[in-house]
RONU-309348 format. One record per atom (N, C-alpha, C): residue in one letter; x negated, y negated, z negated. Coordinates in nm, 4 decimals. Each point is the difference from the previous one (the first is absolute). Example, Ala and Ser with C-alpha at 12.3 -4.5 7.8 and 13.67 -1.06 7.14 Angstrom:
BEGIN
 type        X        Y        Z
    A  -1.3190   0.5690  -0.7800
    A   0.0890  -0.1190   0.0000
    A  -0.0900  -0.1200   0.0000
    S   0.0350  -0.1050   0.0720
    S  -0.0820  -0.1190  -0.0060
    S   0.0770  -0.1090  -0.0730
//
This chain:
BEGIN
 type        X        Y        Z
    L   6.9695  -5.1701   4.4936
    L  -0.0157  -0.0126  -0.1027
    L  -0.0382   0.1466  -0.0349
    Q   0.0748   0.1189   0.0368
    Q  -0.0136   0.1332  -0.0496
    Q  -0.0918   0.0402   0.0605
    K  -0.0362  -0.0291   0.1309
    K  -0.1189   0.0434   0.0751
    K  -0.1476  -0.0263  -0.0649
    E   0.0197  -0.1604  -0.0298
    E  -0.1126  -0.0492  -0.0984
    E  -0.0219   0.0579  -0.0695
    L   0.1366   0.0260  -0.0587
    L  -0.0347   0.1060  -0.1757
    L  -0.0817   0.1304   0.0243
    L   0.0449   0.0772   0.1152
    L  -0.0396   0.1190   0.0052
    L  -0.1455  -0.0042   0.0862
    K  -0.0488  -0.0906   0.0828
    K  -0.0945  -0.0270   0.0032
    K  -0.1416  -0.0627  -0.1369
    Y   0.0222  -0.0487  -0.1003
    Y  -0.0203  -0.0369  -0.1099
    Y   0.0125   0.1767  -0.0620
    K   0.0719   0.0244  -0.0082
    K   0.0192   0.1652  -0.0764
    K  -0.1022   0.0406   0.0381
    Q  -0.0182   0.0217   0.1618
    Q  -0.0801   0.0678   0.0474
    Q  -0.1363  -0.0181  -0.0077
    E  -0.0126  -0.1455  -0.0157
    E  -0.1744  -0.0525  -0.0317
    E   0.0043   0.0248  -0.1150
    A   0.0997  -0.0158  -0.1099
    A  -0.0240   0.0320  -0.1237
    A  -0.0704   0.1447  -0.0311
    R   0.0810   0.1245   0.0447
    R   0.0008   0.1016   0.0199
    R  -0.1451   0.0285   0.0518
    N  -0.0518  -0.0614   0.1032
    N  -0.1442   0.0042   0.0482
    N  -0.1175  -0.0631  -0.0708
    L   0.0653  -0.0959  -0.0715
    L  -0.1345  -0.0377  -0.0808
    L  -0.0166   0.0981  -0.1482
    Q   0.1469   0.0627  -0.0476
    Q  -0.0138   0.0309  -0.1240
    Q  -0.0880   0.1585   0.0550
    G   0.0237   0.0486   0.1044
    G  -0.1020   0.1579   0.0172
    G  -0.1248  -0.0819   0.0382
    I  -0.0448  -0.1251   0.0743
    I  -0.1533  -0.0459   0.0183
    I  -0.0124   0.0072  -0.1921
    K   0.0704  -0.0780  -0.0293
    K  -0.0508  -0.0196  -0.1725
    K   0.0443   0.1504  -0.0692
    D   0.0350   0.0880   0.0377
    D  -0.0573   0.1337  -0.0823
    D  -0.0786   0.0688   0.0297
    A  -0.0444  -0.0225   0.1612
    A  -0.1142   0.0636   0.0484
    A  -0.1578  -0.0218  -0.0532
    L   0.0455  -0.1472  -0.0289
    L  -0.1628  -0.0713  -0.0703
    L  -0.0080   0.0036  -0.1120
    Q   0.1239   0.0066  -0.0702
    Q  -0.0250   0.0597  -0.1595
    Q  -0.0275   0.0997  -0.0263
    Q   0.0362   0.1582   0.1044
    Q  -0.0594   0.1306  -0.0114
    Q  -0.1464  -0.0240   0.0827
    R   0.0008  -0.1000   0.0657
    R  -0.2037   0.0461   0.0228
    R  -0.0590  -0.0632  -0.0799
    L   0.0849  -0.1180  -0.0503
    L  -0.0623  -0.0654  -0.1582
    L  -0.0400   0.0786  -0.0837
    L   0.1012   0.1387  -0.0816
    L  -0.0503   0.0401  -0.1081
    L  -0.0632   0.1193   0.0951
    Q  -0.0068   0.0568   0.1269
    Q  -0.1127   0.1319   0.0215
    Q  -0.1502  -0.1335  -0.0456
    Q   0.0355  -0.0812   0.0642
    Q  -0.1603  -0.0532  -0.0136
    Q  -0.0071  -0.0643  -0.1378
    D   0.0464  -0.0159  -0.1226
    D  -0.0233  -0.0229  -0.0957
    D  -0.0299   0.1596  -0.0583
    A   0.0728   0.0996   0.0241
    A  -0.0393   0.1363  -0.0467
    A  -0.1376   0.0365   0.0533
    A  -0.0476  -0.0639   0.1492
    A  -0.1431   0.0388   0.0483
    A  -0.0744  -0.1024  -0.0797
    V   0.0398  -0.1282  -0.0408
    V  -0.1216  -0.0440  -0.0911
    V  -0.0448   0.0543  -0.1365
    L   0.1480   0.0588  -0.0628
    L  -0.0275   0.0477  -0.0896
    L  -0.0767   0.1102  -0.0363
    Q  -0.0370   0.0922   0.1173
    Q  -0.0578   0.1522   0.0424
    Q  -0.1314  -0.0513  -0.0371
    L  -0.0308  -0.1097   0.1318
    L  -0.1588  -0.0393   0.0570
    L  -0.0716  -0.0482  -0.1728
    K   0.1435  -0.0529  -0.0672
    K  -0.0596  -0.0769  -0.1577
    K  -0.0586   0.1356  -0.0777
    Q   0.0893   0.0709   0.0019
    Q  -0.0520   0.1202  -0.0358
    Q  -0.1135   0.1009  -0.0074
    E  -0.0112   0.0233   0.1291
    E  -0.1177   0.0003   0.0504
    E  -0.0996  -0.0695  -0.0355
    L   0.0149  -0.1156   0.0360
    L  -0.1458  -0.1357  -0.0486
    L  -0.0203   0.0515  -0.1018
    L   0.1125   0.0363  -0.0911
    L  -0.0665  -0.0198  -0.1795
    L  -0.0149   0.1763  -0.0081
    R   0.0275   0.0780   0.0564
    R  -0.0536   0.1604   0.0178
    R  -0.1531  -0.0143   0.0386
    A  -0.0428  -0.1136   0.1148
    A  -0.1154   0.0215   0.0313
    A  -0.0958  -0.0460  -0.0392
    T   0.0425  -0.1377  -0.0860
    T  -0.0782  -0.1097  -0.0974
    T  -0.0237   0.1692  -0.1224
    M   0.0243   0.0246  -0.0927
    M  -0.0025   0.0675  -0.0961
    M  -0.0486   0.1121   0.0329
    D  -0.0080   0.0756   0.1380
    D  -0.0940   0.1174   0.0443
    D  -0.1566  -0.0993   0.0390
    K  -0.0004  -0.1428   0.0322
    K  -0.1169  -0.0475   0.0512
    K  -0.0977   0.0144  -0.1605
    E   0.1084  -0.0606  -0.1232
    E  -0.0417  -0.0214  -0.1112
    E  -0.0513   0.0977  -0.0457
    E   0.0384   0.1321   0.0267
    E  -0.0360   0.1481  -0.0950
    E  -0.1217  -0.0054   0.0804
    L   0.0221   0.0157   0.1403
    L  -0.1633   0.0153   0.0650
    L  -0.0849  -0.0757  -0.0506
    H   0.0067  -0.1526  -0.0427
    H  -0.0920  -0.0595   0.0140
    H  -0.0654   0.0260  -0.1784
    N   0.1364   0.0878  -0.0849
    N  -0.0419   0.0206  -0.1173
    N  -0.1237   0.1253  -0.0175
    Q   0.0478   0.0561   0.1260
    Q  -0.0863   0.1493  -0.0366
    Q  -0.1275  -0.0467   0.0646
    N  -0.0033  -0.0793   0.1193
    N  -0.1255  -0.0415   0.0449
    N  -0.0583  -0.0259  -0.1093
    V   0.0186  -0.0963  -0.0378
    V  -0.0340  -0.0582  -0.1855
    V  -0.1268   0.0984  -0.0526
    D   0.1121   0.0707  -0.0473
    D  -0.0244   0.1504  -0.0843
    D  -0.1041   0.0400   0.0796
    L   0.0091   0.0577   0.1292
    L  -0.0904   0.0725   0.0588
    L  -0.1310  -0.0588   0.0498
    Q   0.0211  -0.1207  -0.0026
    Q  -0.1773  -0.0819   0.0106
    Q  -0.0568   0.0154  -0.1707
    R   0.0984  -0.0030  -0.0787
    R  -0.0720   0.0018  -0.1133
    R  -0.0427   0.1319  -0.0556
    K   0.0792   0.1340   0.0238
    K  -0.0700   0.1010  -0.0203
    K  -0.0995  -0.0047   0.0998
    V  -0.0202  -0.0172   0.1002
    V  -0.1220   0.0044   0.1518
    V  -0.1060  -0.1044  -0.0930
    E  -0.0036  -0.1013  -0.0631
    E  -0.1061  -0.0350  -0.1017
    E  -0.0191   0.0276  -0.0989
    E   0.0784   0.0751  -0.0582
    E  -0.0459   0.1261  -0.1271
    E  -0.0883   0.1151   0.0240
    R   0.0350   0.0290   0.1081
    R  -0.0595   0.1459   0.0805
    R  -0.1956  -0.0711   0.0442
    N   0.0836  -0.1336   0.0732
    N  -0.1717  -0.0453   0.0429
    N  -0.0981  -0.0059  -0.1254
    R   0.0597  -0.0969  -0.1304
    R  -0.0707  -0.0026  -0.0953
    R  -0.0724   0.1198  -0.0498
    L   0.0932   0.1281  -0.0540
    L  -0.0201   0.1250   0.0079
    L  -0.1323   0.0628   0.0694
    L   0.0361  -0.0238   0.1468
    L  -0.1062   0.1040   0.0750
    L  -0.0777  -0.0749  -0.0135
    A  -0.0354  -0.1552  -0.0476
    A  -0.1073  -0.0864  -0.0294
    A  -0.1024   0.0534  -0.0866
    E   0.0866   0.0474  -0.1250
    E  -0.0573   0.0725  -0.1684
    E  -0.0556   0.1299   0.0807
    Y   0.0879   0.0189   0.0499
    Y  -0.0253   0.1667   0.0308
    Y  -0.1534   0.0065   0.1162
    K  -0.0049  -0.1181   0.0759
    K  -0.1219   0.0120   0.1355
    K  -0.1395  -0.0294  -0.1480
    K   0.0646  -0.0916  -0.0758
    K  -0.1122  -0.0520  -0.0776
    K  -0.0681   0.0875  -0.1000
    E   0.0633   0.0845  -0.0674
    E   0.0225   0.1279  -0.0913
    E  -0.1472   0.0865   0.1085
    L   0.0823   0.0170   0.0945
    L  -0.0341   0.0987   0.1320
    L  -0.1889  -0.0325  -0.0168
    C  -0.0021  -0.1348   0.0327
    C  -0.1552  -0.0565   0.0252
    C  -0.1035   0.0678  -0.1042
    Q   0.0943  -0.0284  -0.1199
    Q  -0.0702   0.0127  -0.1180
    Q  -0.0332   0.1486  -0.0557
    K   0.0975   0.0822   0.0733
    K  -0.0308   0.0954  -0.0930
    K  -0.1450   0.0723   0.1521
    D   0.0418  -0.0502   0.1137
    D  -0.0597   0.0521   0.1077
    D  -0.1963  -0.0535  -0.0673
    R  -0.0063  -0.1148  -0.0460
    R  -0.0986  -0.0832  -0.0437
    R  -0.1013   0.1190  -0.1175
    H   0.1034   0.0576  -0.0666
    H  -0.0138   0.0532  -0.1395
    H  -0.0263   0.1823   0.1012
    L   0.0576   0.0349   0.0379
    L  -0.0678   0.1337   0.1084
    L  -0.0967  -0.0376   0.0680
    Q  -0.0381  -0.1088   0.0564
    Q  -0.1188   0.0032   0.0668
    Q  -0.1093  -0.0191  -0.1290
    Q  -0.0036  -0.0754  -0.0759
    Q  -0.0761   0.0376  -0.1593
    Q  -0.0486   0.1325  -0.0496
    Q   0.1430   0.0435   0.0124
    Q  -0.0157   0.1239  -0.0458
    Q  -0.0800   0.0907   0.0707
    Q   0.0074   0.0306   0.1777
    Q  -0.0329   0.0590   0.0553
    Q  -0.1686  -0.0357   0.0188
    T  -0.0637  -0.1379  -0.0099
    T  -0.1264  -0.0481  -0.0662
    T  -0.0232   0.0897  -0.0758
    K   0.0742  -0.0009  -0.1458
    K  -0.1024   0.0203  -0.1233
    K  -0.0011   0.2086   0.0230
    L   0.1055   0.0541   0.0577
    L  -0.0202   0.1517   0.0821
    L  -0.1363   0.0390   0.0453
    D  -0.0258  -0.0909   0.1469
    D  -0.0476   0.0151   0.0979
    D  -0.1782  -0.0582  -0.0836
    E   0.0184  -0.0540  -0.0647
    E  -0.1388  -0.0493  -0.0927
    E  -0.0391   0.1587  -0.0596
    M   0.1060   0.0387  -0.1412
    M   0.0068   0.0993  -0.0483
    M  -0.0595   0.1157   0.0746
    L   0.0713   0.0313   0.1382
    L  -0.0258   0.1601   0.0415
    L  -0.1234  -0.0060   0.0295
    R  -0.0658  -0.1624   0.0514
    R  -0.1384   0.0124   0.0644
    R  -0.1147   0.0027  -0.1487
    Q   0.0409  -0.0525  -0.1026
    Q  -0.1003   0.0551  -0.1408
    Q   0.0625   0.1315  -0.0212
    L   0.0677   0.0701   0.0206
    L   0.0486   0.1452  -0.0526
    L  -0.0789   0.0663   0.1427
    S  -0.0090  -0.0150   0.1037
    S  -0.0909   0.0071   0.0873
    S  -0.1101   0.0175  -0.0107
    E  -0.1101  -0.1225   0.0060
    E  -0.0984  -0.0084  -0.1031
    E  -0.0600   0.0738  -0.0937
    A   0.1419  -0.0234  -0.1060
    A  -0.0768   0.0859  -0.1160
    A  -0.0390   0.1242   0.0488
    S   0.1210   0.1037   0.0850
    S   0.0444   0.1136   0.0382
    S  -0.1804   0.0307   0.0957
    Y  -0.0110  -0.0771   0.0600
    Y  -0.1678   0.0031   0.0666
    Y  -0.0881  -0.0282  -0.1129
    Q  -0.0095  -0.0462  -0.0938
    Q  -0.1061  -0.0044  -0.1135
    Q   0.0395   0.1322  -0.0471
    Q   0.1066   0.0650  -0.0288
    Q   0.0097   0.1691  -0.0612
    Q  -0.0512   0.0739   0.0684
    V   0.0199  -0.0177   0.1377
    V  -0.0498   0.0924   0.0406
    V  -0.1567  -0.0235   0.0492
    D  -0.0862  -0.0814   0.0097
    D  -0.0826  -0.0635  -0.0158
    D  -0.0698   0.0666  -0.1937
    L   0.0609  -0.0422  -0.0863
    L  -0.0919   0.0705  -0.0831
    L   0.0519   0.1577  -0.0541
    E   0.0928   0.0574   0.0469
    E  -0.0155   0.1661  -0.0057
    E  -0.0980   0.0763   0.0876
    R  -0.0359  -0.0822   0.1190
    R  -0.1070   0.0590   0.0898
    R  -0.1318  -0.0176  -0.0886
    E  -0.0111  -0.1242  -0.0852
    E  -0.1259   0.0165  -0.0510
    E   0.0252   0.0567  -0.1069
    L   0.1150   0.0104  -0.0809
    L  -0.0176   0.1149  -0.1007
    L  -0.0513   0.1012   0.0200
    E   0.0880   0.0624   0.1189
    E  -0.0552   0.1595   0.0663
    E  -0.1315  -0.0077   0.0194
    H  -0.1018  -0.0807   0.0837
    H  -0.1142  -0.0248  -0.0107
    H  -0.1225   0.0001  -0.1180
    K   0.0880  -0.0771  -0.0771
    K  -0.0903   0.0061  -0.1258
    K   0.0133   0.1882  -0.1015
    E   0.1403  -0.0057   0.0412
    E   0.0208   0.1144  -0.0884
    E  -0.1012   0.1312   0.1155
    A   0.0289  -0.0055   0.1033
    A  -0.0850   0.0759   0.0724
    A  -0.1658  -0.0175  -0.0208
    L  -0.0647  -0.1032  -0.0209
    L  -0.1076  -0.0629  -0.0710
    L  -0.0403   0.0823  -0.1570
    L   0.1042  -0.0434  -0.0328
    L   0.0204   0.0539  -0.1675
    L  -0.0415   0.1531   0.0254
    A   0.1102   0.0723   0.0661
    A  -0.0192   0.1726  -0.0114
    A  -0.1290   0.0463   0.0985
    H  -0.0780  -0.0940   0.1106
    H  -0.1431   0.0765   0.0077
    H  -0.0587  -0.0626  -0.0761
    C  -0.0353  -0.0860  -0.0550
    C  -0.0625  -0.0545  -0.1091
    C  -0.0133   0.1380  -0.1443
    M   0.1276  -0.0131   0.0110
    M   0.0032   0.1408  -0.1447
    M  -0.0275   0.1271   0.0506
    K   0.0265   0.0238   0.1278
    K  -0.0542   0.1114   0.0481
    K  -0.1259   0.0188   0.0211
    R  -0.0663  -0.0957   0.0409
    R  -0.1572  -0.0231   0.0052
    R  -0.0392   0.0315  -0.1696
    E   0.0903  -0.0772  -0.0547
    E  -0.0648  -0.0334  -0.1567
    E  -0.0426   0.1712  -0.0573
    A   0.1143   0.1161  -0.0081
    A   0.0850   0.0978  -0.0073
    A  -0.1304   0.0984   0.0527
    E  -0.0714  -0.0403   0.1218
    E  -0.0412   0.0604   0.0726
    E  -0.1821   0.0443  -0.0943
    E  -0.0203  -0.1479   0.0096
    E  -0.1510  -0.0530  -0.0535
    E   0.0223   0.0808  -0.1407
//
């Protein structure tokens, strides 16, 4: 009986050792699971933050695109206005040039008539 008792005590010690080892392993696995859950929570929070940043960036891009479209529209209007002003300026320069030619012609004609008048007055004075 004592031999059998010793055998069962030895077996009980072995089983207790196995039980302790399994409990230790279970604690390690629980700790690992807890760590993984924490990492998953952090990753989920990071993902949510990135999603929010992405939404914010998309909103900013849309706003900038809207502003860009407005600026392009204003620029086109200003280009049209500038072309109209350039056309008016070109027309005024053409008219000024014509007026200048007419002035030169009139000045020549005036000089010619003054010369004729001077010639006529000289002739009259001689007569």
